[in-house]
N, C-alpha and C positions, 0 to 999 in steps of 0.2 A: 533487220530495222528496230528502232525503239516499241505497233499499234494496237445498224447503228445503234444505237442504243443498248440499255442493260440487256434487250433481248436476246443479242447476239450468242453470246456467252451461256446463256439458262436456255436459250432456243432452240439449238442446234438437237433434231431428232435423233434419239438415240437410236444405235442401229440394233434393232433387233428381227435379221437376218433376211426379211422380206423388204423390199423396194419395188413400188411400180410407179411408174410416170406415163402418161401418154398425152400427145398432141396432136394436133390437126393433120391429115395427110395434105402433103405439098407445101409444109410450110420450111421444110429443113430444119425442123426441131428433130430432138433424138429423145426416142422412147427406150425406157430400162426396166428390166426386171431383175431382182437380185435374188439369192434361194442360198442356201447356207450348205457347205457341207461336200459339194459334188467337185470342186477343184476344176471344172469345168466354165468353157465359155463360148459363147454363141455370138455373131453378130449377122442384122439381116437388113437388106436396102429393100424400100417396100417399092421402089419402081418410082416414086414421086419425088425424090430426093433428099428423104428422111432415113437416117439412120439409126438401126433399132438394135438396143445392143441388150444379151442378157448374161449377167455377171455371176459368177458361182465362185463363192470365197474358198480358195485352196485353205484345206486344215493343214496339210503337211509342207507348206509355205517355209522354208530353213529359215530358223532364229537368226537372229543378227549377231554380228561377231563377239558382240559384249556378251558373254554367257550367262544364261539364266540359273541361278543359283538356288535349288530348295526343292525343285520341281511344280507340280502343277496343286498339289494338297497341301505342301507344306508351311509350314508358318512356325517362324522363330518369334518366339515371345519374351521381349525385355523387361527386366525387374528392375526398377531404379526409382528408388524416392518413395516405395508403395505402388507407384504406378506402373500399369502392366499395358504395351502396346506391341497393336498385332504389326508384325514390321512388314510383310509382303502385301497385303493391303495396300500398304505406303508407298511402294515400290521400290524399297529398300535391294532388294535386289535383283530387281528385273528391267534394269535403266534400258531403254531403246527396245525393248523387245514388244510382241503384243502384235495386235491385227492394225494400229495406229502406226505403227512403224514399217507395215511392209511393202507401201507403196517405193519405199526406197530398193528393195530388192525386186519388186516384180514389174517395172517402170518398161522394161523391153519384153516381158512375157506374159501380159494381161491379157492377149488373149483377141484383142482388137485388129481392126485392119483396115487399112483407108484411113481417112481424116482424125480418124478416133485415136488411131494408133500416135498419134502425136499430145493428144491431152496427159498423159500418166509422165511425160516427162515435163512439160508446162506447170505441173501442179507440185513439181520439186523446188522450184523459182524461190530465190531468198524473199520476203516479203514483212512487211512492219508487224512486229509483236507476234509473228506468223498468225494473223488472221485470216490468211489465205482468200482475200479480198474479188475474189475474182468466179464468172460465170460463164459455161461456155457453150453455142449454139453450133452443131455441126452438121453440114451438110455431106454431100456426095466430092463437091471439089469446092469447099469453103468452109472457114471457120471465121466465128464471131466472137470478139472477146468482150465481156460486158463487166462493169464494176458491179460488184454484191455492196452497196452502200450498209446496208445492216450489220457489214461487218469493221466499222469503223474503230478507230481508236478514241473518239469522244475528245475532251480537251488536249489530249494528246496531238493532235492532228485535223483542227478545227475546220480548216481549208482543203484537207482530204488532199495535201501535197504526198505525205506517203504512202497512201492508198494508190495512188496514178505512177506513182514508179515503181509499187510493187507489179503494178498490171505492167510495165514495162519490164521488168524481170522476167514474168510469165512468158511475155512475146515473145524474149530472146531466145527462152530454153526453146518455144513451141519453134520458131525459124530455125534455129539450128536444127532443130529433129528432123523437119523436114527436109533440110537440107540433105541430112544424112538417109533418108527414106527413099531418095532420090526426086523430090517435088522442086519443080519451080516454084517463086510465089510473088503476089504482087502484094505488098503493103498498105492498107489504106489506114491512116489515124484519124480518129475522131467522123466515123463515116456518116453519120445521122446527125447533123449538128444541133437537133430541134431534141434530141435525147444527148445528152454529155455522159451517161453511163454507156451508151454504147463506144467503146474505147478502142474498138479497131475492127476490122477486116481482114483477113487472108485467105485471099483467092489463090488455091493451088492449080498446079498444072505440071504435066509432066518436064521432068528436068535431068540433070546430071547430079548424080549420087556423089556427095562428100561430106565424110566422116571426118570432123574436124577434131583434133584434142579436144578443143571445148565442150564438143558435143560428150566425148567419154569421160569428162569430170563429172558429168551433172549429176550422178548419184552419189560423189564422195564429196560434192560442195557441201558445208556447214558451217553456220557462224561458229567463230570461235571467240568465247567470251571471258577466257582464262588468263592469268599472265602471259603474257610472248617473254623470250628469251631476250636481254636487254644485253646479253653477251653479243650479240649478233645484230651490227647496222643492215638495213637495206641497202643495197650499191646502187648507186645513181643508174646503173645501165638497169636495171630492174624497173627502178618507176620511169624510165624512159620508153620501154617494153608495153608497162602497164597503159601509160600516156597514150601510146599510139593505137591502141585498142579502139581510141575514138575516132583515128582521123577520117572515120567515113562517117560521123555524128558532127558537123562544124556548130551545130547548135548547141553542143555542150564541151565545158572545159575543165581540165583538171589542175588543181592550184595543189602542190605540195608544200610542206610543211616537214622537215627531216633533220635541221640541223638540233642542236640541244636548246637553243634559245626557243626557235619556233616551235618546239613540240612544249615547251613549259606553257608558252602563250596560248595554245590551243587547249591544252590539257588544263590547264587554268579554266580558260572556260567553260569548259565542257563540268567540270565540278561545280562550278558558281550556278551555272544552268541546273543542273540536278540539283544543288541544295532551293532552289526559286521553286524548282517542281516539287519538291516534298514539300514548301510552306503553301502552295496553292491544294486546298484539299481536294477540289474535282479532278484536278490533274493527277495529284497524288494516285490516287485511285484510280484512274483511268490508266497509268503508266504501271501500277505493280498488281492490285490485289484482282483488279478483271480480270486482266488475261492470265494471271499465274494458274497451271494448273496443279493442285497440291500433293495429288496422290494418283494412282494408277488408274481407279475409278474413274477420276475426273478426266484424264488422259484419254482413256477410250471413250468415253461417252461424247466427247466434244472433238476430240481429234484436231485440236488447236493450241492455239497459246502458247508460252514458255514451260516448259517443264522444269523442276528442282534441279536436274540434273545438267539442264545447258544454261544456268544461269551465272557461271563460272565461281561457286561457291568451293570452299578448301572442304577437303575430305570429313574432317571433324563437324566443319559447320553444316555443311551437306546433310549429314547422317541425323545430327540434331534437328535441322528443319524439316526431315522423313518424318521422324519418328515425335515430333512434338506436336501439337494444335497448330493451328495457321496464326501467325504471328497477328498482331493489331497492325493497323496502317501503318504507325507510326513508327514502329519497330521495324516492320516491312523495309519501310523508306530509309532508315539507318542503314539497315544492313545493305541495301543497293547502295547506297550513296560511298559506303566502304568500296565496294567491289567495282563501284565506277573510277576511285579513285585511283584502287590498282591497273583499273585498265589502260587510265590514261598516263601513268608512270612509267608503262613499261611498253607503251609502242613505240615501235622502229621510227614509224613516220604515219601522221596523218593527211588525207586528204580530203580535198572540198571538189563537189562537182556544181559547176554553178552552169545557170543556161543564160538565155538574153531574158526572158520573163519567167517568171517563179509562180505565178500563177496560171500560167497556160499548162492545160494538161495533155497537149501533145507535149511538150520541151519536158515535162515530168516523165514522161512515159520515155522519152529518149534517154536521160538520165538513166533511168532504169534500167534499160537496154545496155548501157556503158555499164554499170557497178556490176548486172551479173556476168556481162563479158570479162570484166576483171576479175571478179572472185571467180570465176572457172578459170582462169587462167593461172591465180595464184593457188589456186586447188590442186592443178596439174602441177606446179613447180614448189609445192611446200610451203607455201604461204599459210601464214594465219591471219584472216581478215574479220572486221567487225564494223556494222553501223553506229556510229556514236552520232546521234541528232538531237540532242539535248538542247542545245545552243540555238538549232531551228524551231523547236518545239516552243521552246519558251518565246521565242521571235513571234512566232506565228499566235501564240497565247496573247502577247502583248498588244498584234492586229487586230484580235479577236473583242479585246477587252476595251481598247481602245485609250490603253497606256503609252509610257513613255517609251519607245523604240530602242532598250536598252541591247538589249540582245541583238537586234537586228542591227544596230550600227556597230556593235561589235562585232557580227559575221562580216558585213562592209567593208572596216577595216581590215581584217585580215586577208580580205581576197585585193583590196586597194586596186582594185579596178571598176571603176563606174558602169560598164561596159555588161558585166556579168553581175548575176545576181545568184547566192549560195543555195542551192538545195537539200544537200546532203553530204553529209560529213563521215568519215569511215578512219580509221585506224588499220594498220598493217604491220606482219614483223614476222618472227617466227615462231612457233609452237611450244610452248611446255607441255602442254596437256593434250591429248586428240578431243577433236571436237565432236560435240555428241548431236547426233540425228535428232530432228524435232516432230512430233506429230503430224499426219495426213490426213486429211478428211479423202476417201474412196474417190474416185474419177465418176461413178454415178451419183456422188451428191454434188457435183460442181455443173452439171448438164442442164441444161434448157432444154 
């Protein structure tokens, strides 16, 4: 997806190798301790419903499939026009490697058992700007999901629409993993109406083990922001299968835009929305600079946000972006708009997920669950997919500022059905470049 305050990006604690967190007995909360270097994990139950986890970083976890060139101490020095730049520190060679990416490889071997073992899959879900706006409270037979409202996208998501869509995505991964682990479950959305951050409660019980292909796709699902193959249209049968994934979600409807004229209309609206976002200084900052991690050090320090490797930049442009100092907000916006235009032009189809009430958090989470399901199915069948929410983001900004609802009306006109409100847009097609993994925080960082 495209994703409180400025303290989030700067306030994520650095990983110093040791973390302790303690909660009172009998609350169902989780206590953790982390130590570096032993490659071991322990978990204890104190007998009062509290899960206690000790997590040890595995120094021998395998590197991701993208080869890390240069070794631990190697440094490439480029001399260009009198300037000397250190490439390794900028992540030129280490794309997709390092501790921030290990959750993709260790999600089924993290050493946790019981309900805690479901969380490593949940944190791999799609989410807005890779803000990872979730927190989990784990008990012996229950998991509660909370919104971490510090991790929003500011002016890009003023009503937290994308935050709750993100929570729905995490919830879908968690429930798929619960079934694969042999749990039955009872899901309650918004279990505490006095606390809107309490997004969902999952009560677990023994059940039938069900390992679905969607579950198997969890570690392979990545957002693909590169150009798609314009020579390969999406068959109508594929769109029908993706639509059918929402048959059990009557509160959510998929609208497709797959003809040439339809794609041009949606793509043109997205680019116009992107241009308007660039013209809004606050929204431009929250959309670009605030959540983009410019180098390897920032990636490992924050373990969230968008990396240069997954923005859809071409090879030469990507190398320049890594080697040169961070661009100005204006330059970053111009480059982003160029990539956005390419993304719009190469989509084989656009889709809009719509709900009855786009301000209802439950409806948003239901839409998020469907998006995660669709993206997992697309991953398993060789599709490339990417959220493209610029028109919704401008519509929300218009509503926040009390301006004319230009983009709100435009989205409604695309749907052309007053019973439904667009809440999430995306593109789909066939890839030309492999999607890149995104950094993820450790499980211990998202437990209450």
